[in-house]
DRENLUM-742621 format. One record per residue (C-alpha): x, y, z; residue in one letter; residue number from 1. Coordinates in Angstrom, 3 decimals. Each point is the difference from the previous one (the first is absolute). Layout:
N
         x         y         z  res    n
         X         Y         Z    a  NUM
...
END
This chain:
582
         x         y         z  res    n
   158.852   106.348   111.615    x    1
    -3.744     0.352     0.467    x    2
    -0.685    -2.840    -2.486    x    3
     2.566    -2.193     1.745    x    4
    -1.662     0.623     3.370    x    5
    -3.418    -0.695    -1.521    x    6
     1.172    -3.294    -1.547    x    7
     1.723    -0.999     3.239    x    8
    -3.180     0.675     1.990    x    9
    -2.090    -1.907    -2.539    x   10
     2.124    -3.133     0.544    x   11
    -0.655    -0.120     3.764    x   12
    -3.022    -1.912     1.268    x   13
    -2.688     1.520     2.217    x   14
     0.889    -2.313     2.905    x   15
     3.647     1.018    -0.205    x   16
    -0.950     3.677    -0.056    x   17
    -2.277    -0.473     3.029    x   18
     2.768    -1.833     1.880    x   19
     2.483     2.720    -0.907    x   20
    -2.415     2.719     1.077    x   21
    -0.724    -1.748     3.305    x   22
     3.715    -0.558     0.633    x   23
     0.865     3.616    -0.778    x   24
    -2.858     1.253     2.189    x   25
     1.045    -2.322     2.831    x   26
     3.611     1.153    -0.152    x   27
    -1.097     3.626    -0.052    x   28
    -2.311    -0.504     2.965    x   29
     2.671    -1.974     1.841    x   30
     2.543     2.741    -0.510    x   31
    -2.425     2.696     1.151    x   32
    -1.035    -2.084     3.021    x   33
     3.645    -0.678     0.866    x   34
     0.822     3.711    -0.012    x   35
    -3.110     0.820     2.030    x   36
     0.690    -2.814     2.512    x   37
     3.594     1.110     0.453    x   38
    -1.073     3.589     0.640    x   39
    -2.687    -1.061     2.481    x   40
     2.271    -2.446     1.868    x   41
     2.809     2.531     0.171    x   42
    -2.409     2.575     1.386    x   43
    -1.327    -2.536     2.522    x   44
     3.538    -0.938     1.091    x   45
     0.950     3.641     0.403    x   46
    -3.174     0.674     1.980    x   47
     0.729    -2.964     2.282    x   48
     3.562     1.202     0.619    x   49
    -1.242     3.514     0.767    x   50
    -2.620    -1.282     2.437    x   51
     2.544    -2.278     1.712    x   52
     2.410     2.911     0.369    x   53
    -2.742     2.227     1.395    x   54
    -0.890    -2.639     2.615    x   55
     3.643    -0.306     1.042    x   56
     0.319     3.776     0.308    x   57
    -3.266     0.229     1.956    x   58
     1.219    -2.690     2.429    x   59
     3.297     1.796     0.517    x   60
    -1.825     3.324     0.450    x   61
    -2.087    -1.698     2.673    x   62
     3.171    -1.109     1.865    x   63
     1.418     3.508    -0.379    x   64
    -3.211     1.583     1.243    x   65
    -0.243    -2.402     2.950    x   66
     3.476     0.908     1.214    x   67
    -0.694     3.716    -0.496    x   68
    -3.203    -0.159     2.020    x   69
     1.703    -1.893     2.848    x   70
     3.308     1.889    -0.064    x   71
    -0.812     1.857     3.237    x   72
    -0.887    -3.223     1.829    x   73
     3.216    -1.611    -1.221    x   74
     2.158     2.928     1.193    x   75
    -1.594     0.266     3.530    x   76
     0.300    -2.358     2.936    x   77
    -2.964    -1.266     1.948    x   78
     0.364     2.838     2.476    x   79
    -0.095     2.590    -2.823    x   80
     3.730     0.720    -0.152    x   81
     1.284     0.781    -3.593    x   82
     2.658    -2.440    -1.071    x   83
     0.939    -0.149    -3.725    x   84
     0.397    -3.672    -0.921    x   85
     1.510     0.612    -3.482    x   86
    -3.056    -1.586    -1.580    x   87
    -1.990     2.265    -2.309    x   88
    -2.176    -0.385    -3.107    x   89
     2.805     0.315    -2.557    x   90
     2.176    -2.639     1.662    x   91
    -2.924    -2.386     0.426    x   92
    -1.216     0.480    -3.617    x   93
     3.427    -0.495    -1.495    x   94
     0.716    -2.999     2.206    x   95
    -3.279    -1.687    -0.877    x   96
     0.594     0.727    -3.712    x   97
     3.520    -1.453     0.227    x   98
    -1.273    -3.162     1.695    x   99
    -2.765    -0.330    -2.618    x  100
     2.445     0.415    -2.870    x  101
     2.426    -2.522     1.531    x  102
    -2.588    -2.770     0.286    x  103
    -1.700     0.479    -3.461    x  104
     0.799     0.782    -3.629    x  105
    -1.766     3.311     0.453    x  106
     1.954     3.097     0.985    x  107
    -1.283     2.977     1.999    x  108
     1.802     3.067     1.276    x  109
    -0.429     3.659     0.878    x  110
     1.803     2.784    -1.860    x  111
     0.100     3.776    -0.327    x  112
     1.833     2.657    -1.993    x  113
     2.342     1.072     2.838    x  114
     0.051    -2.947     2.430    x  115
     1.558     0.096     3.475    x  116
     1.501    -3.431    -0.727    x  117
     1.846    -0.330    -3.299    x  118
    -1.278    -3.595    -0.277    x  119
    -3.457     1.443    -0.607    x  120
     1.108     2.041    -3.046    x  121
    -2.332    -0.534    -2.993    x  122
     0.985    -1.847    -3.174    x  123
    -0.865     1.267    -3.526    x  124
    -3.615    -1.248     0.036    x  125
    -0.628     1.315     3.519    x  126
     1.607     3.358    -0.852    x  127
    -2.261     0.386    -3.036    x  128
    -3.040    -0.857     2.121    x  129
     0.963     2.441     2.796    x  130
     0.510     2.797    -2.531    x  131
    -3.433    -0.688    -1.487    x  132
    -1.582     0.022     3.493    x  133
     1.700     3.314     0.772    x  134
    -1.171     1.526    -3.284    x  135
    -3.592    -1.259     0.330    x  136
    -1.316    -0.176     3.598    x  137
    -3.133    -1.805    -1.267    x  138
     2.104    -2.938    -1.226    x  139
     0.508    -2.631     2.701    x  140
     1.334    -3.086    -1.843    x  141
     2.284    -0.983    -2.870    x  142
     0.728    -3.416    -1.530    x  143
     1.837    -1.555    -2.938    x  144
     1.611    -3.215    -1.215    x  145
     3.773    -0.175     0.155    x  146
     2.990    -2.274     0.409    x  147
     1.893    -1.050     3.149    x  148
     3.104    -1.582    -1.418    x  149
    -1.279    -2.716    -2.343    x  150
    -3.366    -0.142     1.736    x  151
    -3.105     1.842    -1.210    x  152
    -1.717     1.806     2.909    x  153
    -2.936     2.297     0.721    x  154
     0.887     3.268     1.774    x  155
    -2.618     1.801     2.104    x  156
     0.658     3.257     1.876    x  157
    -2.604     1.551     2.358    x  158
     0.282     3.562     1.320    x  159
     0.224     0.604     3.778    x  160
    -1.513     3.232     1.330    x  161
     0.982     1.831     3.202    x  162
    -2.557    -0.604     2.799    x  163
    -0.344     1.601     3.420    x  164
     2.040    -2.806     1.613    x  165
     2.844     0.640    -2.508    x  166
     0.470     3.642     1.068    x  167
     1.399    -1.032     3.386    x  168
     3.236    -1.161    -1.642    x  169
    -0.153     1.672    -3.411    x  170
    -1.956     3.222     0.637    x  171
     1.203     3.458     0.955    x  172
     1.992     1.825     0.771    x  173
     2.306    -1.283    -2.713    x  174
     3.462    -0.956     1.237    x  175
    -1.061    -0.696     3.579    x  176
     1.292    -3.359     1.278    x  177
    -2.766    -2.538     0.557    x  178
    -0.066    -2.872     2.506    x  179
     1.886    -2.272    -2.431    x  180
     2.876     2.422    -0.252    x  181
    -0.677     1.219    -3.570    x  182
    -0.842     3.591    -0.990    x  183
    -3.644     0.544    -0.851    x  184
    -0.990     0.641    -3.639    x  185
    -2.688     2.594     0.752    x  186
    -2.765    -1.927    -1.771    x  187
    -3.627     0.936     0.270    x  188
    -3.043    -2.224    -0.001    x  189
    -0.769    -1.143    -3.589    x  190
     3.552     0.407    -1.310    x  191
     1.701    -2.871    -1.866    x  192
     1.970    -1.991     2.566    x  193
     1.272    -2.769    -2.276    x  194
    -1.317    -3.159    -1.605    x  195
    -0.547    -3.696     0.587    x  196
     1.651    -2.037    -2.767    x  197
    -1.151    -3.539    -0.839    x  198
     1.774    -2.339    -2.449    x  199
    -1.777    -3.197    -1.122    x  200
     1.525    -2.661    -2.329    x  201
    -2.348    -0.611    -2.953    x  202
     1.128    -3.502    -0.983    x  203
    -2.943    -1.712     1.677    x  204
    -2.465     2.591    -1.268    x  205
     1.381    -0.190    -3.548    x  206
    -0.206    -3.783     0.078    x  207
    -3.614     0.160     1.121    x  208
    -0.766     2.627    -2.667    x  209
     1.422    -2.065    -2.876    x  210
    -1.700    -3.111     1.319    x  211
    -3.330     1.823    -0.040    x  212
     0.696     1.319    -3.513    x  213
     0.788    -3.491    -1.291    x  214
    -3.103    -1.427     1.638    x  215
    -2.233     2.733    -1.422    x  216
     1.464    -0.339    -3.494    x  217
    -0.335    -3.789     0.089    x  218
    -3.603     0.295     1.156    x  219
    -0.735     2.584    -2.676    x  220
     1.714    -2.170    -2.621    x  221
    -2.209    -2.938     0.917    x  222
    -3.120     2.175    -0.243    x  223
     1.082     1.434    -3.382    x  224
     0.802    -3.472    -1.314    x  225
    -3.399    -1.298     1.056    x  226
    -1.759     3.011    -1.510    x  227
     2.001    -0.302    -3.235    x  228
    -0.838    -3.681    -0.269    x  229
    -3.671     0.754     0.565    x  230
     0.045     2.817    -2.562    x  231
     1.793    -2.209    -2.523    x  232
    -2.479    -2.836     0.431    x  233
    -2.938     2.394    -0.253    x  234
     1.389     1.669    -3.142    x  235
     0.761    -3.383    -1.517    x  236
    -3.551    -1.179     0.579    x  237
    -1.799     3.250    -0.776    x  238
     2.185     1.480    -2.761    x  239
     2.668    -2.291    -1.453    x  240
    -2.172    -3.058    -0.602    x  241
    -2.891     1.953    -1.569    x  242
     2.461     1.872    -2.227    x  243
     1.655    -3.293    -0.998    x  244
    -3.414    -1.445    -0.822    x  245
    -0.831     3.098    -2.053    x  246
     3.339    -0.258    -1.847    x  247
    -0.624    -3.680    -0.755    x  248
    -3.469     0.809    -1.293    x  249
     1.333     2.810    -2.199    x  250
     2.613    -2.387    -1.408    x  251
    -2.683    -2.513    -0.899    x  252
    -2.121     2.761    -1.551    x  253
     2.975     1.114    -2.082    x  254
     0.510    -3.530    -1.273    x  255
    -3.620    -0.601    -1.060    x  256
    -2.207     1.622    -2.592    x  257
    -3.444    -1.472     0.296    x  258
    -0.217    -1.457     3.510    x  259
    -0.936     1.962     3.058    x  260
     2.202    -0.344     3.091    x  261
    -1.425     0.487     3.516    x  262
     2.050     0.515     3.140    x  263
    -0.643    -1.949     3.162    x  264
    -2.002     1.915     2.595    x  265
     1.728     1.111     3.175    x  266
    -1.719    -1.383     3.066    x  267
     0.199    -0.248     3.746    x  268
     2.184     2.236     2.098    x  269
     2.206     0.780    -2.986    x  270
    -2.773     1.611    -2.017    x  271
    -0.140     3.786    -0.127    x  272
    -2.450     2.312    -1.673    x  273
     2.786     1.235    -2.285    x  274
     1.035    -3.484    -1.217    x  275
    -3.601    -1.124    -0.428    x  276
    -0.737     3.144    -2.033    x  277
     3.206    -0.450    -2.003    x  278
    -0.770    -3.603    -0.901    x  279
    -3.575     0.878    -0.927    x  280
     1.214     2.750    -2.331    x  281
     2.545    -2.362    -1.519    x  282
    -2.658    -2.606    -0.713    x  283
    -2.157     2.678    -1.635    x  284
     2.969     1.051    -2.103    x  285
     0.590    -3.608    -1.012    x  286
    -3.593    -0.273    -1.174    x  287
     0.349     3.172    -2.071    x  288
     3.267    -1.264    -1.468    x  289
    -1.746    -3.170    -1.079    x  290
    -2.415     2.103    -2.040    x  291
     2.785     2.197    -1.355    x  292
     2.086    -2.999    -1.029    x  293
    -2.937    -1.257    -2.032    x  294
    -0.131     3.217    -2.058    x  295
     3.722     0.725    -0.025    x  296
     0.942    -2.020    -3.091    x  297
    -2.658     1.576    -2.190    x  298
     0.924     3.454     1.278    x  299
     3.673    -0.638    -0.757    x  300
    -0.828    -1.067    -3.567    x  301
    -2.164     3.081    -0.477    x  302
     2.699     2.331     1.359    x  303
     2.620    -1.707    -2.168    x  304
    -2.087     0.584    -3.117    x  305
    -0.540     3.645     0.994    x  306
     3.733     0.429     0.548    x  307
     0.772    -1.530    -3.423    x  308
    -2.406     2.378    -1.731    x  309
     1.413     2.960     1.955    x  310
     3.543    -0.948    -1.054    x  311
    -1.103    -0.215    -3.641    x  312
    -1.579     3.453     0.255    x  313
     3.138     1.405     1.637    x  314
     2.167    -1.497    -2.743    x  315
    -2.233     1.539    -2.676    x  316
     0.123     3.385     1.765    x  317
     3.790    -0.232     0.309    x  318
     0.341    -0.672    -3.726    x  319
    -2.329     2.921    -0.729    x  320
     2.004     2.309     2.268    x  321
     3.224    -1.067    -1.724    x  322
    -1.484     0.803    -3.400    x  323
    -1.238     3.386     1.249    x  324
     3.409     0.779     1.522    x  325
     1.739    -0.949    -3.238    x  326
    -2.361     2.219    -1.977    x  327
     0.539     2.891     2.433    x  328
     3.746    -0.474    -0.212    x  329
    -0.131     0.136    -3.787    x  330
    -2.287     3.019     0.067    x  331
     2.311     1.777     2.432    x  332
     2.943    -0.783    -2.278    x  333
    -1.919     1.305    -3.027    x  334
    -0.874     3.157     1.967    x  335
     3.623     0.571     1.011    x  336
     1.221    -0.645    -3.553    x  337
    -2.663     2.336    -1.383    x  338
     0.946     2.766     2.434    x  339
     3.673    -0.443    -0.781    x  340
    -0.570     0.061    -3.775    x  341
    -2.383     2.970     0.087    x  342
     2.243     1.941     2.381    x  343
     3.061    -0.711    -2.103    x  344
    -1.780     0.999    -3.217    x  345
    -1.234     3.231     1.600    x  346
     3.461     1.104     1.114    x  347
     1.292     0.621    -3.535    x  348
    -2.771     2.377    -1.198    x  349
    -0.068     1.742     3.399    x  350
     3.735     0.521    -0.138    x  351
    -0.361     1.334    -3.529    x  352
    -2.723     2.439     1.093    x  353
     2.239     1.305     2.790    x  354
     3.010     0.351    -2.312    x  355
    -2.009     1.771    -2.713    x  356
    -1.488     2.356     2.627    x  357
     3.510     0.868     1.190    x  358
     1.194     0.556    -3.602    x  359
    -2.988     2.189    -0.818    x  360
     0.550     1.997     3.191    x  361
     3.520     0.804    -1.205    x  362
    -1.332     1.294    -3.352    x  363
    -2.792     2.132     1.463    x  364
     0.930     3.575     0.537    x  365
     0.299     1.468     3.453    x  366
    -2.854     2.380    -0.711    x  367
    -2.530    -2.759    -0.619    x  368
    -0.797    -0.737     3.675    x  369
    -3.229    -1.848    -0.790    x  370
     1.734    -2.507    -2.264    x  371
     2.812    -0.535     2.491    x  372
    -2.493    -0.600     2.827    x  373
    -1.928    -2.495    -2.132    x  374
     3.179    -1.856    -0.961    x  375
     1.118    -0.055     3.674    x  376
    -3.401    -1.434     0.942    x  377
     0.365    -2.667    -2.710    x  378
     3.478    -0.905     1.236    x  379
    -1.010    -0.006     3.689    x  380
    -3.056    -2.201    -0.487    x  381
     1.951    -2.231    -2.371    x  382
     2.596    -0.599     2.688    x  383
    -2.736    -0.703     2.556    x  384
    -1.626    -2.476    -2.359    x  385
     3.388    -1.559    -0.768    x  386
     0.652    -0.398     3.736    x  387
    -3.371    -1.739     0.384    x  388
     0.790    -2.313    -2.932    x  389
     3.390    -0.787     1.556    x  390
    -1.767    -0.838     3.276    x  391
    -2.358    -2.374    -1.783    x  392
     2.911    -1.623    -1.825    x  393
     2.026    -0.318     3.221    x  394
    -2.976    -1.538     1.806    x  395
    -0.503    -2.505    -2.806    x  396
     3.669    -1.028     0.150    x  397
    -0.172    -0.426     3.780    x  398
    -3.125    -2.165    -0.259    x  399
     1.630    -2.072    -2.750    x  400
     3.153    -0.439     2.111    x  401
     2.232     1.401    -2.731    x  402
     1.223     3.119     1.805    x  403
     3.807     0.280     0.051    x  404
     2.444     1.828     2.249    x  405
     2.528     2.451    -1.373    x  406
     2.351     0.360     2.979    x  407
     2.438     2.880     0.223    x  408
     1.389     2.514     2.458    x  409
    -2.760     2.528     0.590    x  410
     0.319     3.552     1.272    x  411
    -3.285     1.005     1.645    x  412
     0.659     3.638    -0.887    x  413
     0.172    -0.998    -3.689    x  414
    -3.360    -1.786     0.285    x  415
    -1.675     2.958     1.726    x  416
     1.492     2.408    -2.541    x  417
    -1.495    -1.969    -2.878    x  418
    -3.389    -0.159     1.743    x  419
     0.104     3.738     0.733    x  420
     0.723     0.862    -3.645    x  421
    -3.076    -1.921    -1.163    x  422
    -2.399     0.961     2.813    x  423
     0.911     3.554     0.982    x  424
    -1.433     1.525    -3.192    x  425
    -3.368    -1.684     0.585    x  426
     0.031     1.176     3.621    x  427
     0.840     3.589    -0.958    x  428
    -2.722     0.071    -2.641    x  429
    -2.496    -1.217     2.630    x  430
     1.181     2.553     2.576    x  431
     1.553    -2.600     2.350    x  432
     3.400     0.628     1.598    x  433
     2.339    -2.963    -0.719    x  434
     3.349    -0.566     1.760    x  435
     2.565    -2.777     0.495    x  436
     2.695    -0.406     2.655    x  437
     2.700    -2.655     0.496    x  438
     1.930    -0.249     3.292    x  439
     3.782     0.024    -0.235    x  440
     0.400    -3.390     1.730    x  441
    -2.115    -1.919    -2.553    x  442
     2.326    -2.643    -1.527    x  443
     0.103    -1.514    -3.478    x  444
    -1.941    -3.253    -0.181    x  445
    -0.157    -2.946    -2.398    x  446
    -3.465    -0.183    -1.520    x  447
    -2.021     0.425    -3.216    x  448
     0.159     3.696    -0.960    x  449
    -3.021    -0.070    -2.335    x  450
    -2.238    -1.826     2.482    x  451
     0.959     2.435     2.752    x  452
    -0.770     2.916    -2.343    x  453
    -3.373    -1.523    -0.872    x  454
    -0.834    -0.488     3.705    x  455
     0.832     3.592     0.955    x  456
    -1.571     1.374    -3.205    x  457
    -3.306    -1.765     0.686    x  458
    -0.045     1.325     3.571    x  459
     0.785     3.594    -1.031    x  460
    -2.475    -0.088    -2.910    x  461
    -2.729    -1.169     2.386    x  462
     0.982     2.654     2.544    x  463
    -0.180     2.815    -2.594    x  464
    -3.235    -1.367    -1.473    x  465
    -1.830    -0.078     3.354    x  466
     1.353     3.348     1.281    x  467
    -1.930     3.152    -0.816    x  468
     1.531     3.331    -1.045    x  469
     1.839     1.709     2.842    x  470
     1.088    -3.332     1.502    x  471
     3.434    -1.604     0.073    x  472
     1.760    -3.282    -0.751    x  473
     3.320    -0.681     1.769    x  474
     2.327    -2.923    -0.773    x  475
     2.672    -0.763     2.622    x  476
     2.653    -2.754    -0.214    x  477
     1.822    -0.983     3.203    x  478
     1.858    -2.852     1.658    x  479
    -2.424    -1.922     2.202    x  480
     0.895    -0.632     3.686    x  481
     2.417    -2.913     0.240    x  482
     1.589     0.739    -3.371    x  483
    -1.394    -3.118    -1.711    x  484
    -2.527     1.839    -2.185    x  485
    -0.383     3.194    -2.018    x  486
    -3.424     1.607     0.286    x  487
    -1.717     2.203    -2.580    x  488
    -2.947     1.895     1.516    x  489
    -2.584     1.679    -2.261    x  490
    -2.158     2.411     2.006    x  491
    -2.913     2.000    -1.437    x  492
    -2.722     2.307     1.313    x  493
    -2.697    -1.591    -2.127    x  494
    -3.393    -1.536     0.733    x  495
     1.337    -2.798     2.221    x  496
    -1.172    -3.613     0.266    x  497
    -2.360    -1.521     2.628    x  498
     1.654    -2.597     2.239    x  499
    -2.381    -2.777    -1.106    x  500
     1.184     0.526    -3.611    x  501
     3.746    -0.219     0.715    x  502
     0.257    -3.645    -1.070    x  503
    -2.580     0.262    -2.775    x  504
     1.828     2.643    -2.060    x  505
     2.975    -2.336    -0.550    x  506
    -2.210    -2.465    -1.900    x  507
    -0.043     0.025    -3.818    x  508
    -2.600     2.175    -1.779    x  509
    -1.157     1.376     3.376    x  510
    -0.413     3.586     1.200    x  511
    -1.524     1.464     3.145    x  512
    -3.477     0.494    -1.533    x  513
    -1.697     0.747    -3.323    x  514
    -0.201     3.740     0.672    x  515
     3.799     0.033     0.139    x  516
     0.151    -1.785    -3.364    x  517
    -2.379     2.501    -1.598    x  518
     1.821     3.021     1.399    x  519
     3.658    -1.027    -0.322    x  520
    -0.032    -2.896    -2.502    x  521
     2.652    -2.729    -0.018    x  522
     0.137    -3.763    -0.604    x  523
     0.440    -1.152     3.596    x  524
     3.292    -1.777    -0.852    x  525
     2.539     2.511     1.352    x  526
     0.027    -0.964     3.688    x  527
    -0.406    -3.696    -0.818    x  528
     3.095     0.247    -2.161    x  529
     1.820     1.873     2.783    x  530
    -0.763    -2.834     2.422    x  531
     1.055    -2.748    -2.451    x  532
     3.217     1.677    -1.160    x  533
     1.012     0.943     3.544    x  534
    -0.460    -3.597     1.110    x  535
     2.043    -1.251    -2.963    x  536
     2.841     2.347     1.007    x  537
    -0.033    -1.390     3.538    x  538
    -1.599     3.103     1.502    x  539
    -3.304     1.034     1.503    x  540
    -2.469     2.882    -0.176    x  541
    -1.847     1.686     2.871    x  542
    -2.952     2.412    -0.006    x  543
    -1.026     2.607     2.542    x  544
    -3.050     2.056    -0.975    x  545
    -3.238     1.553     1.226    x  546
    -2.804     1.589    -2.058    x  547
     0.643     3.711    -0.519    x  548
     3.529    -0.138     1.483    x  549
     1.984    -1.302    -2.944    x  550
     1.952    -3.247    -0.362    x  551
     3.496    -1.268     0.749    x  552
     1.280    -2.959    -2.045    x  553
     3.376    -1.340     1.156    x  554
     1.925    -2.550    -2.073    x  555
     2.949    -1.868     1.554    x  556
     2.753    -1.386    -2.268    x  557
     2.597    -2.376     1.516    x  558
     3.623     1.127     0.052    x  559
     1.267    -3.579     0.426    x  560
     0.624    -1.689    -3.362    x  561
    -1.160    -3.449     1.164    x  562
    -3.636     0.785    -0.916    x  563
     0.542    -0.478    -3.740    x  564
     1.521    -3.463     0.584    x  565
    -3.217    -1.097     1.709    x  566
    -2.067     1.767    -2.669    x  567
     1.993    -1.746    -2.729    x  568
    -0.708    -3.387     1.615    x  569
    -3.712     0.817     0.350    x  570
    -0.194     1.149    -3.641    x  571
     1.938    -2.959    -1.359    x  572
     3.106     2.117    -0.492    x  573
    -1.714     2.504    -2.335    x  574
     2.159     3.095     0.458    x  575
     2.752     1.744    -1.902    x  576
     3.158     1.366     1.562    x  577
     0.368     3.347    -1.736    x  578
     2.072     2.692     1.620    x  579
    -0.156     2.497    -2.845    x  580
     0.357     3.593     1.082    x  581
    -2.968     2.264    -0.482    x  582
END
């Protein structure tokens, strides 16, 4: 998507981009100006309607006040005799308002919450205004836009306060009949007497507002168009044309090799310090290119010759590396074959030594403890040496890729029993407590019995070897969480292994350090063989150890039989299906 946008932008000319930018900016400005103009004109129209309504109310208040001030003169004859004429401020105000409303589109009337004349009862807008005036004595006007039938109108309501002249007819005591024949309300000066309501049609005002908006937008549009045209012309002269000239010059430079190309110089009103500097730098670059073009061919020939010689050297080195690799491969094969032959040839005499030691031990009397101890030592060390030879032979077969599987149903308890019979005697002689334990829920699995025995035997032999007298070695077989694996944990209280050596000890012919080799001996193949055999059986081995706190080796064997199908494919099918009972 990003590449598509980049390629699309690259195909659009600078003039088109400038026009698009100016058009987008103009539309954005026009929209913003239109919104601002509408808001300002609406506010101006509302202000004009409010001021007009205030003037109308002030004029009516003046009529009302005039009648109130001259009420006594109206109700007395020239000789001072009181004679009520039936003409008071309320009648005059309402009559004038009715005449005004009849002769114009404007409407004006007086209203109150509890009027003496039901015709003066307030409508919904007037009721809302009167309630607001009653709740907030500081509020003296209320206005809003509304509808009168299908006509949009402006409603203005102005509060009327009780004055001294009003108390004559509407003051106290409440309930007393006034001169007009109505009971007095008991109002006091400053109370809310009612309101003057003005209704003004907004059609003319709205028409004027929209006319002003259209005129302002048209005027603004003309200004923006003129400014955009000026900006476009200026950019065309100051940017587009110089860039086009630079592009043309670069094209000519790209098509020549030995001729310098100079750009025309910007001049007059269209010249800017940036374009003049740009063209000057381009001309300098063209001069330098002319020199570079002159030397380029010879430099290319020289680099080509250097590259040819480098390739010849690389080819010679590659052939040498291949010969060295072939020699190393042969030497590694010879080493593996030698180890296999020597190990195999050593097994027969070692086995004979062990057998003869066992036979001699049977013929030695029970009273000859020294001879029996010496024969036991011969047999024990012979077995240790035989185990080491077997490890070497197993390692050689693994390296040669000739190791085979002997699959059968394996009982973990059987494996641990065999390991215990061969290791417990060595542990007891060394003063190390040795124990094995198999949980009841450990199932039978399909695996290679001998390889499993060799794995556990190597781990227990190492544990006994590196545990001093008074220590312990515990072997525990259990079903791992999830039920997909059987774990065999070998825990000892020996010397422990530093964390930085955890990976190192699984390498061939490697032990923790030389002092360990001198003190405990060993070939350094045991744990390497454990790792290799465990991997071949589809399992894994984990180590948890700290110096001085012993070690815990845990081997996980898969319960699922599908591992040996994958192993058989990886090993080219080199495994035997043998389910002989042990």
